[in-house]
N, C-alpha and C positions, 0 to 999 in steps of 0.2 A: 673767129680765131682760125689762124692758119694751121694746116695739118703739119705734123712733124715730117721733116724730110728724111729720106733714107740716107744714112752716111755712106760716103764713098768707100770702096773696097780698100783704097790706100790708107784709110784712117784706122783700119782694124787693129794694127799693132798698138797704136796710140790708145785706142779704147781698151785693149786688153790690159795695158799698163794701168789705166785709170781704175779698172775693175780690181786690179791687184791692190791699188791704194785703198779702195773701200774695204776690201777684205782685211787689209792691214789694220784699218781703223777698227773694224769689228773685233779683230783678235786682240788689239790693245785694250779696247773697252772691256772685253771679257777677262783679260788678265788683271786689270785694275780692280774689277769687281771681285774676282777671286781673292786678290790680295786683301781687299777691304773685308771680306767675309772671314778670311783666315785670321786676320788681326782681331776681328770682332770675337770670334770663338776663343781666341787665346786670352781675351780679357777675363781671366778667371784664374784663381789661385791653383797652382799645381803642387801645393804642399810647402812651398817656400814663400818668404815674404818679398820675392822678386818675381816679376812676370816673365822676364827674359826676352820679350819682344816689344818693339815700339808701337804699342797697341793704339796710341792716340795719333798716329802719324798723319792721317787724313785731316784731323782737326788742326794739327800744327801747320799744315799747308794751306789753311783756309784764310785768305787775306781779309775777308770781311770781318771775321772774328778779331783779327789783329787790329783792324781800324777802329771797330766799335769799342774794344777793350781799352785802346789807347785814348779814345775820347772820353769814355765814362770813368775809367779808373786812373788815367794818366800814367799807366805802367802796363807792361806786357811781359809775359814769360819769355825767356830767351829762346825757347824752342819755336816760338812763333816767327822768328826770323826766317824760318824755312818758307814761310808764305811769300816772302819776297821773290822766291823762285817763280811762283805762279804769276806774280805781278809782272816780272820781267818777260816771262813767256807770253803773257797776254799782249804786252806792248810789241813784242817781236812778231808773234804769230796769230794774234787775235784770240777769240774765245775757244781755244783748243782744249782748255780744261773742261768746258761744258760738253764739247763734242766727243772728246777722246778719253777723259779720265773720270769725271764725276760719276760715282756709283749710283746715285739716285737718277741721274740722266740716263744711265744704261738701263736701269729698271724701267724707267718710263718708255724707253725704246722697245724693250721686250714686251711690255703690256700693250703698247701701241700697235705692235705687229699682229695682235689678235683682232684689230679692227679690220673689217672687210674692205677689200680693194674696191675702189670706185666710190666709196663713201666720202672721200676727202673732197670738200668743196673749197671755195675761197676762204682763206684764213680770216679770223676776226682781227679787227684793228684795235686790239687791247694791249698791245705791247708796252704802252706807256704806263700801265698800272704798276708794273714791277719797279719802274723808276720812281713813281710816287711813293711806293712802299719803302724803297731804299732811302729816299729823302726824309721820310718820317722817322725811320730807324736811326739815321745819322743825327737828325736833330734831337731825338730823345737821348742818344748816347752823349751828345755834346752837353746835355743838362743832366748827366750822371745816371740816366736810366739805361739798362742793358736789355733791350727786348729782342736782340738779333737771334738768340737761340731758338725762339719759337718758330722762325721761318727759314733760318739758314739750312740749306739742304743737307749738309753733313750732320749737324746737330739733330735735325729732324729725323734723319734716317737712323742714326745710332739710337736715339731715344725710342723710336718706334720699334726697332728690332729688339732692343733690350727689354722694354716693358711689356710688349704685346706679342710680337711675331715669334721671337725665340722661346718664351714660355709656352706659347701655343704649340710650337713645333715639338718641344720636349714632351709635353703632355700627350700629344697625338701619337708620337713614336712609342713612348712607353706603354700607352694604353694598347696600341696595336700588338706589340710583342707580348704583353701580359695576356691578351686575349688568345693569341696563338698558343701560348704555353698552357693556359687553362683548358682550351678545347682539346688539345692533343699533346700532353706532356711528353709522350714517348714517340710521337710521330713527327709532326711538322717542326716541333721545337728542337729536334735534333739538328736541323739545318738552321733554324732561326736564331737559336741562342748564341752560336759563334758570331753571327752577324751583329746581334744585339751587344755582345761584348766589345766588338770593334767600335760600334757607334758610341758606346759609353766612354771609350778611351779617346775618341776623336772629336765628335761634334756635339754630343749631348753634355749638358751641365752635370756637375757632381750631384746636386740635389735639384728637385723640381722647384723653379722659382715662381713666386706669386707677387703680383703688384696690384695696388689699390686702383690705379688709373688705367689698367691694362685694356679694358674694353673701350674706354673713351679715346685713348690715344691710338688704339688699333683702328677704330672707325675713321678717325681723321687721316690716318695713313692710307687706308684703303680708298678714301675719297680722293687723295692726291693721285694714287695710281689709277683709279677709275676714271678720272678726268681724261686719261689718254684714250678712252673709248668714245669720248665726245670729240676730241681732237688730239692728234698725236703730239706728245711733249707739251701738253697744255700748261703744266706747271712751269716748265723751262721758258716757254714763250711769254707767259703773262704774269706770273706770280713770284718767280725766284729772285730774291734781292741780291744774292751772290752773282747770278747771271747778269743783273743790271749793272752791278759794279764792274764786272769783267767786260761787259759791253761798252761801258764808258772808256775803259782802258784800251779796248780794241780799236777805238777811233784813231789811235796813234800807231796802229800796228804797221810793221814793215812789210808783212806778207800781204799782198794785194790780190784782189779778184778783178780781173779785167775781162771785158766782152769785146770781141772784134766786130768789124762791120759786117761779118758774115751772119750775124744773128738775125733770124727771121721773126723774132718775137712770137714763137709758136706756143709758148707757155708750158713746154714740157718740164723746164727746170722748176717752175713754181709748184708743180704737183708733187715734187719730191723734196722740196726744201724743208729741213727739219726745224728751222727757226722762223719761218714765215717772214723771210727777209726781202720779199718781192724781187727775186733775182731776174724776173722776166721784164722788169721795167727800166733797166739800164740806169739812167741818171737818178731814178727814185729808189735804187737799191739801198736797203738799210744795213749798213756794215755793222752796226752794233748788234744786230740780231743774227748775223751769220755765225754758225757753229763750226764752220770749216770742215764740213762732213764730206765734201767733194761730190755730193750727189748731183749737183747741177752740172758739174764738169763731165760726169759719166753719162748722163742722160741726153746731153745736147746733141742733136742729130747733125748739126753743122759744125761741131767741134769748135764753137766760137768762144767757149768759156775756158779760162785758164787762170792758174794761181802762180804767182811769182813775186820776186822782190824788185822787179823793175816796172816801169810804167807809172802812170798816174791813176790813183784810186778815185773812181767816180762814185759818189755816194750822196744820198739825201741828207740834209741837215737834221739834227735831232730837234724836232718840233714838239717839245713837251708842254708848251704853254706856260708863260711866266706866272700867271695867276694860279694855275693848278700846282705848280711847284711850290709857290709861296704857301698855298693852302696846305699842302702835304707837310711842309716844314713846320708851320704853325700847329698843325694837328699833333705832330711829334712832340712839340714843346708842351702843349696843353696836356698831353698824356702823362707827363711827369708828375705834376701836383695832383692830377685826377686819380692816379693809381696809388699815391702815397697819402691821400687824405683819408686815413682810417685809424681807429683807436689803437691798432696793434703797434703803431710807431711810438706810442707814449710808454714811459717806464712802468707805470702801474698796470698797464693793460697788455703787456707782452704775453703772447700765447705760451703758457708754461710747458706745453708738451712738444714745442718745436725744438727738437734736438738736432743740432747740426753735426755733421761728421767731425771727428777730431782733427784739429788743424785748421778748421774753418776760420776765416777772417771775421772781424766784428760784423754784425748783421748788415749795416749799410754798405760797408766795403765788400762784403760777400755778394750782395745782390748786384753790385756794380760790375762784378767779374763773372758770376755764374751764368753760363749759357745754356743751362738745362739740357746738356747733351746726354746725360744718363750713364756716362762711363763709370762713375762712382757706384751707381746702383747695380750695374752689371757685374762689377768686380767684387761687391760685398759678399764675403764668405757665408754669412748667416742669412742673407736676404732681408736684413733689417732696414737697409736704406730704401726708402719708398719716395715716389714723387708726391709733392704736396698738391693740393687743389687750392683751397683758400686759407690754409693754416698760416701762411706767411703773407696774406693779402694777394691781390691780383699781380703785383710786381713780382712776387716769388713763386708764381704758379709753375709747377713741375720741377722745382728745385728740390734737392734731397733733404729728407728728414729721417731720423732714426725712429723706428716704431718698435720698441723693445718687445712688445707682445708677439711680434712677428719674428724678430731676430735681434740679438744683442750685438754690441760692438766687441769683436774679438780682441782680447787684451794684447796679443802679440801680432797684430795686423796693421800695416800702414799702407795698404794698396790703394785706398781711395785718394790719398795725397799723391801717389805716384801717377795716377791716370788723369787727374784734373788738368786740363789744358791751359787754363788761364790763371792759375794760382789762387783761385777762390778757396781751395783747400790746400794748405801748405804741406809739403812733403816732410814728414817727421821721422826722426830716428826712433828706434824702439825705446831708448831711455826717455826721449822727449814725450813719446806717446804715453808712457806709464805715468807721467806727471800731468798730462793734459786732462782737464775736467771738462766734460761735455754736459754735466748736470749733477744732480744730487738725488740720491734715493730717499724717499719719504715713506713712512710706515702708516698705513691706515689701520688704526687700532680697532676699529669697528669690524674689520674683516680678518685681521690676523688671528690665526688659530690660538697661539698662546695668550694673546691679549684678550680676545673677545670670548673665547670658548674654553680656555684652560686646557687646550689640547697640545701635546708636544709637537713641535715642528722646527727643524733646524736647516731647512733646504737653503734659504737665502745666505746663511753663513757658509755652508759647505761649498756653494758654487762661486763665492766671491773670489775674484782672481788676484787681488792685490796681495803682495807678499806678506804684509801684516794685515789681517782681515779688516776691511772697512766696516763690517757688521760684527758686533760682539753681543754677548748675552749677559743678562742680569738674572741670576737665580733668585726666584721669588716663591713664596708660599701663598697659594690661593685656595679658596674653598669652593667646592662644587655645590650643587643645589641641596644635597643632603648634609652639607656641613663638613664634609670630609676634607682634610688638608691635602693639597696636591702640590708637588714641587714641579715647576715649569721654568723653561728658559725663555725669557722675553727678549726679543731682538732690539738692538739700538744701532743707530748709524753714526759712525765717526765722521764728523764734518770735514775733517782735515784729510782723511785717507780716501774717502769715496770719490771716484772719478765719474760716476754716472754712466757706466758702460751698459747697464740695463740687464745684465744676465740674471740678477735677482728677480726682476720683474718677469723676464721670459720664463723662468723655471718655477715661479711661485705656483704651488699646487691649487690655490684658490681659483676656481674657474670664473670666466667672465672678467669682471674688474678685479685685478690682482690686489693682494693685501699690501704689497710694496710696489711702488711705482717711481719713475724717474721724472723729475722736473728739471727744466734748464737753469734754474736758479743756482748760482755758484759756478757757472761756466767760465773757463779760463779766458775766453776771447772777449769778455765784456767786464769792464770795471764797474758798471752800474748795476748789473743783474746779479747782485750778491746777497746772500742771506745774512752774513755777518759783515758789517761795514768797519 
């Protein structure tokens, strides 16, 4: 390999300008990451039933979610028209979203910077994998399956932060300040408590959130970041389906990378290429892998690399292999019946504890649209919305379900419908929310204190939020073991008034399995799942 040549002194101003371009890119990446984190933190109730910020903005700009939702549900939310901006930019400028905007790509860059210099060898020839994943995802979407949220970088990042990283951050910060206060309540805490108050008003959540899948999803996220220590931007190069989609669009980009005859093929550009695009091989350059980071332009000792809208773009053809593409497409098609062949799809075997958020579409339509982004879980006031594992089958993994024992559905809250990017959860007005049933409360007479033990208890009726209480009492006379007559109020559930919000289950004083619980029977979204036909 030839040694890099020393650039001429006359090229110094040009080099200085290129360095400024790289600094500009880093600044823009940082600003977009800060914007993403700001909107993420604002995905929380501030006391009103309006968030006040476009917290789902990055999801609305995601063209892969637009495409897969259009294929699977044959409809898209109007806000997703914003993703056309990214499509147009990719056609004009190439994969600038990946190199300049994507928050997960920026995090990958940051983690990759911890990799020791000199460890970077020749890149792996695995770039085709993400195109096969994209092909399988699109084939599944064409047959009404919506798997994109599992690997889409924006959905993955929001879900990981919401369910794992942010709760851990909250817990750690609160524990640290609580420790400082307990160790020295009149010493260090004098300075720490004002700082703690500011953090509670800005970056900390109102209550400490807890999630069932926090550890599992957190480990997967750390794995994605940890792969950068194996190779920088490993996820972006080899696994990201959004990057593959934008890479295909970039084949038609107007912004071109050209290499002059002054190129000595020294290999300097290859060592700094963020996309493993083989920039040192001229005619074999992979334009679909270029992130337009300008690193090759900056490092070139002969100043032979340039970007512009003129000239002819020389690039290698996309050699994905016809058989492999067909295999990926068939795999995506086969996944549809494979994931849906389970008893949970039959009427009599529906999971009774699968409570979807109010405003959710009918289950089949819901799964066609839900991208498991976790926005609804993050915004839930009571922390009641949790990610599923197998409760909705493999097709519904990480989709939201209400777990009343953790948190109930607040009667005057419609935030989950406001943040859902695909319309899987419709936005409801408060009057509509008050009439929407997500299930029905059931009484376990074997555990209920008035029923099973002749002990007075009226908690479920007290907390019921409906204007006319959905839980009412029947005054009865029962006898204790000694034969004494005791008057107790035994609760009943009004089938017409109960909306299944779950507050009665959440507040039931019977520990462990509560004496009153919510089943999804009677939910408004389904005409089949009804108790009274």
